[in-house]
TORMI-694684 format. One record per residue (C-alpha): residue number from 1; x, y, z. Coordinates in nm, 4 decimals, padded with zeros to 6 digits. Layout:
   num          X          Y          Z
   NUM          X          Y          Z
...
***
This chain:
   num          X          Y          Z
     1    13.2252    08.0144    02.7141
     2    13.1384    08.2816    02.9709
     3    13.0139    08.0060    03.2018
     4    13.3331    07.8043    03.1420
     5    13.5695    08.0963    03.2050
     6    13.3807    08.2077    03.5166
     7    13.3893    07.8511    03.6500
     8    13.7637    07.8410    03.5851
     9    13.8089    08.1601    03.7873
    10    13.5906    08.0353    04.0713
    11    13.7846    07.7078    04.0919
    12    14.1397    07.8329    04.0334
    13    14.1844    08.2010    04.1128
    14    14.3116    08.3453    04.4402
    15    14.2804    08.7096    04.5454
    16    14.5787    08.8960    04.3967
    17    14.5250    09.1800    04.6442
    18    14.5459    09.0019    04.9802
    19    14.6307    08.6425    04.8855
    20    14.3043    08.4802    05.0005
    21    14.2870    08.1321    04.8501
    22    13.9539    08.1725    04.6674
    23    13.7320    08.4357    04.5092
    24    13.3572    08.4239    04.5544
    25    13.1297    08.4620    04.2546
    26    12.8413    08.7076    04.2546
    27    12.5006    08.5874    04.1325
    28    12.4492    08.6100    03.7561
    29    12.3874    08.9547    03.6034
    30    12.5425    09.1454    03.8920
    31    12.5627    09.5020    03.7511
    32    12.8959    09.5976    03.9107
    33    13.1289    09.2970    03.9288
    34    13.1655    08.9210    03.8787
    35    13.3785    08.8153    04.1782
    36    13.4723    08.9402    04.5226
    37    13.7120    08.8534    04.8031
    38    13.5529    08.7842    05.1401
    39    13.8742    08.8780    05.3222
    40    13.9661    09.2187    05.1750
    41    13.6310    09.2979    05.0058
    42    13.7986    09.3675    04.6695
    43    13.5689    09.3304    04.3673
    44    13.6646    09.2032    04.0236
    45    13.5159    09.2043    03.6760
    46    13.6146    08.9357    03.4235
    47    13.6430    08.9910    03.0507
    48    13.7465    08.6936    02.8399
    49    13.7885    08.6228    02.4708
    50    13.9130    08.3498    02.2394
    51    14.2497    08.4196    02.0822
    52    14.5110    08.2202    01.8940
    53    14.7825    08.4806    01.9531
    54    14.9999    08.5153    02.2625
    55    14.9358    08.8882    02.2969
    56    14.6645    09.0700    02.4905
    57    14.4181    09.2645    02.2762
    58    14.4610    09.6403    02.2420
    59    14.0955    09.6912    02.3300
    60    13.8121    09.4824    02.4711
    61    13.4366    09.5293    02.4664
    62    13.2585    09.6309    02.7850
    63    12.9109    09.7491    02.8871
    64    12.7243    10.0801    02.8819
    65    12.9433    10.3846    02.8149
    66    12.7716    10.6210    03.0592
    67    12.7741    10.3634    03.3379
    68    13.1452    10.2965    03.2884
    69    13.2331    10.6688    03.2982
    70    13.0194    10.7107    03.6093
    71    13.1924    10.4226    03.7863
    72    13.5418    10.5508    03.7044
    73    13.4768    10.9117    03.8041
    74    13.3101    10.8011    04.1282
    75    13.6074    10.5701    04.2031
    76    13.3659    10.2786    04.2248
    77    13.4893    10.0538    03.9459
    78    13.6100    09.6986    04.0227
    79    13.9522    09.5612    03.9394
    80    13.9597    09.3987    03.5956
    81    14.0710    09.0505    03.4945
    82    14.1394    09.0069    03.1220
    83    14.1604    08.6459    03.0058
    84    14.2472    08.5048    02.6645
    85    14.1997    08.1371    02.5892
    86    14.2277    07.8817    02.3077
    87    14.1489    07.5094    02.2898
    88    13.9913    07.5281    02.6361
    89    14.3203    07.6475    02.7912
    90    14.4058    07.9880    02.9365
    91    14.6795    08.1667    02.7400
    92    14.6905    08.4897    02.9379
    93    14.5313    08.6210    03.2538
    94    14.6027    08.9815    03.3453
    95    14.4924    09.1902    03.6420
    96    14.4424    09.5616    03.5817
    97    14.3962    09.7442    03.9153
    98    14.0979    09.9781    03.9278
    99    14.3196    10.2796    03.9989
   100    14.4730    10.2450    03.6526
   101    14.1436    10.3386    03.4891
   102    14.0891    10.6854    03.3446
   103    13.8059    10.8173    03.1285
   104    14.0575    10.8565    02.8442
   105    14.0907    10.4784    02.7993
   106    13.7147    10.4329    02.7548
   107    13.6096    10.4452    02.3895
   108    13.2489    10.5315    02.3102
   109    13.0858    10.2968    02.0598
   110    12.8178    10.4074    01.8097
   111    12.4558    10.3753    01.9282
   112    12.2748    10.0555    01.8329
   113    12.0652    10.0869    01.5200
   114    11.6889    10.1372    01.5269
   115    11.6397    09.7744    01.4245
   116    11.8266    09.6483    01.7315
   117    11.6400    09.5222    02.0369
   118    11.8080    09.7912    02.2499
   119    11.7895    10.0668    01.9907
   120    12.0007    10.3706    02.0811
   121    12.1997    10.1921    02.3523
   122    12.5629    10.3079    02.3652
   123    12.8358    10.0684    02.4698
   124    13.2081    10.1145    02.5182
   125    13.5487    09.9587    02.4641
   126    13.8318    09.9560    02.7173
   127    14.1551    10.0509    02.5408
   128    14.3894    09.8150    02.7225
   129    14.6790    09.9207    02.5013
   130    14.6647    10.2732    02.6441
   131    14.7230    10.1544    03.0000
   132    15.0890    10.1657    03.1154
   133    15.2630    09.8293    03.1160
   134    15.3213    09.8460    03.4924
   135    14.9424    09.8553    03.5350
   136    14.9076    09.5101    03.3798
   137    14.9902    09.2351    03.6266
   138    15.0256    08.9002    03.4500
   139    14.8990    08.6022    03.6473
   140    14.9328    08.3685    03.3493
   141    15.1489    08.4791    03.0575
   142    15.1682    08.2799    02.7354
   143    15.0444    07.9719    02.9203
   144    15.2932    07.9960    03.2090
   145    15.1694    08.0637    03.5620
   146    15.3508    08.3196    03.7742
   147    15.4343    08.2756    04.1404
   148    15.1540    08.3874    04.3703
   149    15.3814    08.5824    04.6056
   150    15.5357    08.7739    04.3129
   151    15.1908    08.8775    04.1917
   152    15.0835    09.0046    04.5332
   153    15.4130    09.1911    04.5804
   154    15.3817    09.3534    04.2362
   155    15.0349    09.4764    04.3260
   156    15.1654    09.6242    04.6519
   157    15.4375    09.8083    04.4614
   158    15.2109    09.9700    04.2040
   159    14.9478    10.0445    04.4677
   160    15.1760    10.3329    04.5653
   161    15.0400    10.5108    04.2575
   162    14.6801    10.4919    04.3787
   163    14.5152    10.8327    04.4097
   164    14.1650    10.9402    04.5050
   165    14.1847    11.2282    04.2557
   166    14.0945    11.0994    03.9105
   167    14.2327    11.4100    03.7364
   168    14.5861    11.3270    03.8582
   169    14.5901    10.9885    03.6874
   170    14.5985    11.1161    03.3304
   171    14.9264    11.3061    03.3512
   172    15.0930    11.0483    03.5730
   173    15.0123    10.7594    03.3410
   174    15.1098    10.9598    03.0317
   175    15.4565    11.0206    03.1770
   176    15.4885    10.6572    03.2861
   177    15.4136    10.5470    02.9298
   178    15.6726    10.7901    02.7937
   179    15.9325    10.6490    03.0337
   180    15.8373    10.2946    02.9300
   181    15.8891    10.3851    02.5641
   182    16.2471    10.5006    02.6233
   183    16.4584    10.1955    02.5286
   184    16.7423    10.2501    02.7751
   185    16.7290    10.1892    03.1488
   186    16.8928    10.5272    03.2124
   187    16.7597    10.8452    03.0531
   188    16.7863    11.2220    03.0706
   189    16.5384    11.5069    03.0601
   190    16.5975    11.5525    02.6859
   191    16.4803    11.1952    02.6283
   192    16.1503    11.2651    02.8003
   193    16.1223    11.6164    02.6550
   194    16.1130    11.4473    02.3128
   195    15.7497    11.3611    02.3928
   196    15.6547    11.7268    02.4572
   197    15.4629    11.7772    02.1313
   198    15.2683    11.4552    02.1862
   199    15.1864    11.5534    02.5437
   200    15.0857    11.9047    02.4384
   201    14.8375    11.7550    02.1941
   202    14.6874    11.5403    02.4702
   203    14.6801    11.8310    02.7168
   204    14.6146    12.1450    02.5100
   205    14.5091    12.3413    02.8186
   206    14.8594    12.3175    02.9686
   207    15.1135    12.5761    02.8505
   208    15.3981    12.4527    03.0705
   209    15.4568    12.1010    02.9432
   210    15.8209    12.0706    03.0474
   211    15.7436    12.1963    03.3977
   212    15.4706    11.9340    03.4240
   213    15.7061    11.6622    03.3012
   214    15.9607    11.7483    03.5712
   215    15.6866    11.7555    03.8348
   216    15.5664    11.4084    03.7373
   217    15.9203    11.2689    03.7264
   218    15.9740    11.3937    04.0810
   219    15.6491    11.2272    04.1869
   220    15.7514    10.8959    04.0270
   221    16.0923    10.9247    04.1945
   222    15.9299    10.9801    04.5342
   223    15.7085    10.6738    04.4757
   224    16.0112    10.4597    04.3945
   225    15.9438    10.3957    04.0265
   226    16.2451    10.5799    03.8934
   227    16.5755    10.6704    04.0550
   228    16.7451    11.0097    04.0414
   229    17.1125    10.9579    03.9487
   230    17.2587    11.3009    03.8668
   231    17.1091    11.6374    03.7783
   232    16.8621    11.5842    03.4929
   233    16.9317    11.2108    03.4733
   234    16.7217    10.9168    03.5895
   235    16.7206    10.5379    03.6001
   236    16.4234    10.3037    03.5668
   237    16.3610    10.0669    03.8562
   238    16.2303    09.7176    03.7875
   239    15.9217    09.5968    03.9734
***
């Protein structure tokens, strides 16, 4: 099925970054990526799996743990396509931009047993469920294709969150997820402060959680992801 899904990508997928009509496929066993765009030089990895459900998995299996951590911390990881399929049809195809990766979403798997061919090798899982929803750009969702121009525009919008400092991503994405979990479009500081204990547990070294929350809300406002309405009150903006 890997051959089938890669052939599908090579024959059907455009570049969601710049809009080029095709993606080129790297030779087999390329250690870094599966596809690339000749126009913008973006690189992409494809992970696919068979699924009868309409939802994307919470986590997917990837390669060597140490190599994945090295790629993320060196800002050298490719963008990720996640594909689910059933009955030889694509159910979902999602693009996760490389700047939405943090070391916290990489789960270390147990070493392979001594009886295994690669005894001691340590793989990893990517915890897709821990990536903010805005970092998941659907190209095909529940069997329905999205408009190409909408996909490219959505990427341009969330690209505003790209940072060359990996340590900034953790807090930013944590606050984005908290905002996403608030059911109402408009919210106040008390709504986001309700996540303080959870955030403190994730960031035990920080003793000024509420100050950090306000800082990140200001950053998200400046980037156009939330709107400041009145003092201490905000409104979500749709992408």
